C-alpha positions as CSV (number, residue, x, y, z in Angstrom):
1,M,-27.0,-1.4,-18.5
2,R,-26.6,2.2,-19.6
3,F,-23.1,2.3,-17.9
4,F,-22.0,-0.4,-20.3
5,Y,-22.1,2.0,-23.2
6,L,-19.7,4.3,-21.4
7,I,-17.0,1.6,-21.1
8,F,-17.8,-0.1,-24.5
9,P,-15.2,2.0,-26.4
10,F,-12.5,1.2,-23.9
11,I,-13.4,-2.6,-24.1
12,I,-13.1,-2.5,-27.9
13,F,-9.8,-0.6,-27.7
14,W,-8.5,-3.1,-25.1
15,L,-9.6,-6.1,-27.1
16,V,-8.0,-4.9,-30.3
17,F,-4.7,-3.5,-29.1
18,N,-4.1,-5.8,-26.1
19,V,-5.8,-9.2,-26.5
20,L,-5.7,-9.4,-30.3
21,S,-2.1,-8.2,-30.5
22,I,-1.0,-11.0,-28.0
23,I,-2.9,-13.6,-30.0
24,L,-1.4,-12.4,-33.4
25,G,2.0,-12.3,-31.8
26,I,1.9,-15.9,-30.7
27,V,0.5,-17.0,-34.1
28,Y,3.3,-15.1,-35.9
29,V,6.0,-16.6,-33.8
30,Y,4.6,-20.1,-34.2
31,K,4.2,-19.9,-38.0
32,N,7.5,-18.2,-38.8
33,V,10.2,-19.6,-36.5
34,G,8.5,-21.6,-33.8
35,I,7.7,-20.2,-30.5
36,V,10.0,-22.6,-28.6
37,E,13.1,-21.6,-30.6
38,S,12.3,-17.9,-30.0
39,F,11.9,-18.3,-26.3
40,L,15.2,-20.4,-26.1
41,F,17.0,-17.7,-28.0
42,V,15.8,-15.0,-25.6
43,L,16.6,-17.0,-22.5
44,K,20.1,-17.7,-23.8
45,D,20.8,-14.0,-24.7
46,P,23.0,-12.3,-22.1
47,L,21.6,-8.9,-23.1
48,F,18.1,-10.1,-22.1
49,W,19.2,-10.9,-18.6
50,I,21.0,-7.6,-18.3
51,S,17.8,-5.8,-19.4
52,L,15.7,-7.9,-17.0
53,K,18.0,-7.0,-14.1
54,N,17.9,-3.3,-14.9
55,S,14.1,-3.5,-15.1
56,F,13.8,-5.0,-11.7
57,V,16.4,-2.5,-10.3
58,Y,14.1,0.2,-11.8
59,C,11.2,-1.2,-9.8
60,L,13.1,-0.2,-6.6
61,I,11.8,3.4,-7.3
62,V,8.4,2.1,-6.3
63,I,9.3,2.1,-2.6
64,P,10.4,5.7,-2.1
65,L,7.8,7.0,-4.6
66,Q,5.0,5.4,-2.6
67,L,6.2,6.5,0.8
68,F,6.9,10.1,-0.3
69,S,3.6,10.3,-2.2
70,F,1.7,9.2,0.9
71,F,3.4,11.7,3.3
72,L,3.1,14.5,0.7
73,A,-0.6,13.6,0.3
74,F,-1.1,13.7,4.0
75,M,0.5,17.1,4.3
76,I,-1.8,18.4,1.6
77,Y,-4.8,16.7,3.3
78,S,-4.0,18.7,6.5
79,L,-4.1,22.0,4.7
80,S,-7.1,24.2,4.0
81,N,-9.2,23.6,0.9
82,R,-7.7,26.6,-1.0
83,W,-4.1,25.6,-0.4
84,A,-4.8,21.9,-0.9
85,S,-6.3,22.7,-4.4
86,F,-3.3,24.8,-5.3
87,F,-0.8,22.0,-4.4
88,R,-2.9,19.3,-6.1
89,I,-2.8,21.3,-9.4
90,I,1.0,22.0,-9.1
91,L,1.8,18.4,-8.4
92,Y,-0.4,17.0,-11.0
93,L,0.9,19.2,-13.8
94,P,3.9,17.0,-14.6
95,V,1.5,14.0,-15.1
96,V,-0.3,15.7,-18.0
97,V,2.8,17.1,-19.6
98,P,4.0,14.9,-22.5
99,I,6.9,12.6,-21.5
100,A,8.9,13.5,-24.6
101,S,9.1,17.2,-23.7
102,I,10.0,16.4,-20.0
103,G,12.6,13.9,-21.2
104,F,14.3,16.4,-23.5
105,V,14.3,19.0,-20.7
106,F,16.0,16.5,-18.3
107,K,18.5,15.6,-21.0
108,I,19.5,19.3,-21.5
109,M,19.6,19.9,-17.7
110,F,21.7,16.9,-16.8
111,N,24.0,17.0,-19.8
112,D,27.7,17.3,-19.1
113,E,27.5,20.9,-20.2
114,G,23.9,21.4,-19.0
115,T,22.4,23.8,-16.4
116,I,22.8,21.4,-13.4
117,N,26.6,21.0,-14.0
118,D,26.9,24.7,-14.7
119,F,25.4,25.4,-11.3
120,L,27.5,22.8,-9.5
121,L,30.6,24.1,-11.2
122,K,29.9,27.7,-10.1
123,I,28.8,26.9,-6.5
124,F,30.8,23.8,-5.5
125,G,33.5,23.7,-8.2
126,L,32.7,20.2,-9.3
127,K,31.2,18.5,-12.4
128,I,29.2,15.3,-12.4
129,P,28.9,13.2,-15.6
130,F,25.2,12.4,-15.1
131,L,24.5,11.0,-18.5
132,S,27.9,9.5,-19.2
133,N,28.5,7.6,-16.0
134,Y,27.3,4.0,-15.5
135,Y,25.5,4.7,-12.1
136,Y,24.5,8.4,-12.4
137,S,22.6,7.7,-15.7
138,M,20.2,5.4,-13.9
139,L,19.7,8.0,-11.1
140,V,18.7,10.6,-13.7
141,A,16.1,8.2,-15.1
142,F,14.9,7.5,-11.6
143,M,14.5,11.2,-10.9
144,L,12.5,11.7,-14.1
145,T,10.1,8.9,-13.4
146,F,9.8,10.0,-9.8
147,W,8.9,13.6,-10.7
148,K,6.6,12.5,-13.5
149,G,4.6,10.1,-11.4
150,L,4.6,11.8,-8.0
151,G,1.4,13.9,-8.5
152,Y,-0.5,10.9,-9.9
153,Y,0.0,8.8,-6.7
154,V,-0.5,11.8,-4.5
155,V,-4.0,12.3,-6.0
156,I,-4.8,8.6,-5.4
157,Y,-3.8,8.8,-1.7
158,L,-5.6,12.1,-1.3
159,S,-8.8,10.5,-2.6
160,S,-8.5,7.8,0.0
161,L,-7.7,10.2,2.8
162,Y,-10.7,12.3,2.0
163,S,-12.9,9.2,2.0
164,I,-12.1,8.5,5.7
165,S,-15.0,9.6,7.9
166,K,-14.4,12.7,9.9
167,E,-16.2,11.2,12.8
168,I,-13.5,8.5,13.1
169,I,-10.8,11.1,13.3
170,E,-12.8,13.3,15.8
171,N,-13.5,10.3,18.0
172,S,-9.8,9.3,18.1
173,V,-8.9,12.9,19.1
174,M,-11.5,12.8,21.9
175,D,-10.1,9.5,23.1
176,G,-6.7,11.1,23.5
177,M,-4.9,9.5,20.6
178,N,-1.8,11.5,19.5
179,F,-0.7,12.0,15.9
180,F,1.4,8.9,15.7
181,Q,-1.3,6.7,17.2
182,R,-3.8,8.0,14.7
183,M,-1.4,7.4,11.9
184,W,-0.6,3.8,13.0
185,Y,-4.1,2.7,14.1
186,I,-6.4,4.6,11.8
187,Y,-4.8,6.1,8.6
188,L,-2.4,3.2,7.7
189,P,-4.9,0.4,8.2
190,L,-7.7,2.2,6.3
191,L,-5.3,3.0,3.5
192,K,-3.6,-0.4,3.2
193,G,-5.7,-1.3,0.2
194,T,-4.7,2.0,-1.5
195,F,-1.1,1.2,-0.8
196,Y,-1.5,-2.2,-2.6
197,F,-3.3,-0.6,-5.5
198,A,-0.8,2.3,-6.0
199,S,2.2,-0.1,-5.6
200,F,0.7,-2.4,-8.2
201,L,0.3,0.5,-10.7
202,S,3.8,1.9,-10.0
203,M,5.5,-1.5,-10.2
204,L,3.9,-2.3,-13.6
205,A,4.8,1.2,-14.9
206,A,8.4,0.8,-13.7
207,L,8.7,-2.7,-15.2
208,K,7.5,-1.4,-18.5
209,V,9.5,1.9,-18.5
210,F,10.6,2.9,-22.0
211,A,10.1,6.5,-22.9
212,E,12.1,8.0,-20.1
213,I,15.1,5.7,-20.8
214,F,14.8,6.1,-24.6
215,I,14.8,9.9,-24.6
216,V,17.3,10.6,-21.8
217,T,19.9,7.8,-22.0
218,E,18.9,5.5,-24.9
219,G,19.9,2.6,-22.7
220,G,23.4,3.8,-22.1
221,P,26.1,4.4,-21.2
222,G,26.8,0.8,-22.1
223,T,23.9,-1.3,-20.8
224,S,23.5,0.6,-17.5
225,T,19.9,1.7,-18.3
226,Y,19.1,-0.9,-20.9
227,T,15.7,-2.2,-19.7
228,L,13.5,-5.0,-20.9
229,M,11.3,-2.6,-23.0
230,M,14.5,-1.3,-24.6
231,Y,15.5,-4.9,-25.4
232,I,12.1,-5.5,-27.0
233,Y,12.3,-2.3,-29.0
234,S,15.8,-3.0,-30.2
235,R,15.0,-6.5,-31.4
236,A,11.9,-5.4,-33.2
237,F,12.9,-2.1,-34.8
238,H,16.7,-2.2,-35.0
239,S,17.4,-5.9,-35.7
240,F,13.9,-6.5,-37.3
241,D,13.8,-9.8,-35.4
242,L,10.0,-9.8,-34.6
243,P,9.8,-13.4,-33.3
244,T,12.5,-12.6,-30.6
245,A,10.8,-9.3,-29.7
246,I,7.4,-11.0,-29.4
247,A,8.8,-13.8,-27.2
248,A,10.5,-11.2,-24.9
249,S,7.3,-9.2,-24.7
250,L,5.4,-12.4,-23.7
251,I,7.9,-13.0,-21.0
252,L,7.4,-9.5,-19.8
253,S,3.6,-10.0,-19.8
254,F,4.1,-13.2,-17.8
255,I,6.2,-11.5,-15.2
256,A,3.6,-8.6,-14.9
257,I,0.8,-11.2,-14.5
258,L,2.8,-13.0,-11.7
259,L,3.4,-9.7,-9.9
260,S,-0.2,-8.7,-10.3
261,L,-1.5,-12.0,-8.8
262,F,1.0,-11.7,-5.9
263,I,-0.2,-8.2,-5.0
264,F,-3.9,-9.0,-5.4
265,K,-3.4,-12.2,-3.3
266,R,-1.9,-10.1,-0.5
267,Q,-4.7,-7.6,-0.8
268,I,-7.4,-10.2,-0.6
269,E,-5.6,-11.8,2.5
270,N,-5.6,-8.4,4.1
271,I,-9.3,-7.9,3.4
272,K,-10.1,-11.3,5.0
273,I,-8.1,-10.4,8.1
């Protein structure tokens, strides 16, 4: 019972800013315009579908992020305690640095006249329009999210690797298993639950990405990086169309719930097996 007091502030915070905000949003839409009309407007808006497509494209970063995080965590796991602690600190530093400061640094670095283009021009004689090109702008946002979240998922995988009993590893070595056999038959099966959990967190974060896009590209050029959160923000604070913004946010919440149920269902099936 004493542990309840530790999580009680979080429960109050979650109820007020999550549950209550959703309820108030539905009530607001229903009383002012009608929730059906708001949903129909959103579903007929071409810009909404563009933002939804970009959000799902952004979710593709989950796959390389998780794979690279795992292999990087495994490399750190194989090091001595001193070097492992050093790399854990170095990799986790971007996680605690405010996203606003990182975003402005990336914007300066990848500007058409920024340090990256200055380097490319001096060494290779070329100049890439990172923030003014339809495709490169999304790549810059990907890189920012990848660099920002890498250390967080490395720590998650490291905690799972350290929880594996040393006796299991030692017995596999004594049985003559090589590195690839240990990876396939021991590490990956034991870390499958961690993969599901980390993929779930990173997919939700990618689906709700906003700060990185807003600071670096502001949704441009054109609509190349215009995500669903940018659509919600634009409808609420630029057009002052709160019913539409609330309806779009409810659709985003519904998509996040469906993805969560799918991942948890796969995880439960894996546990049963």
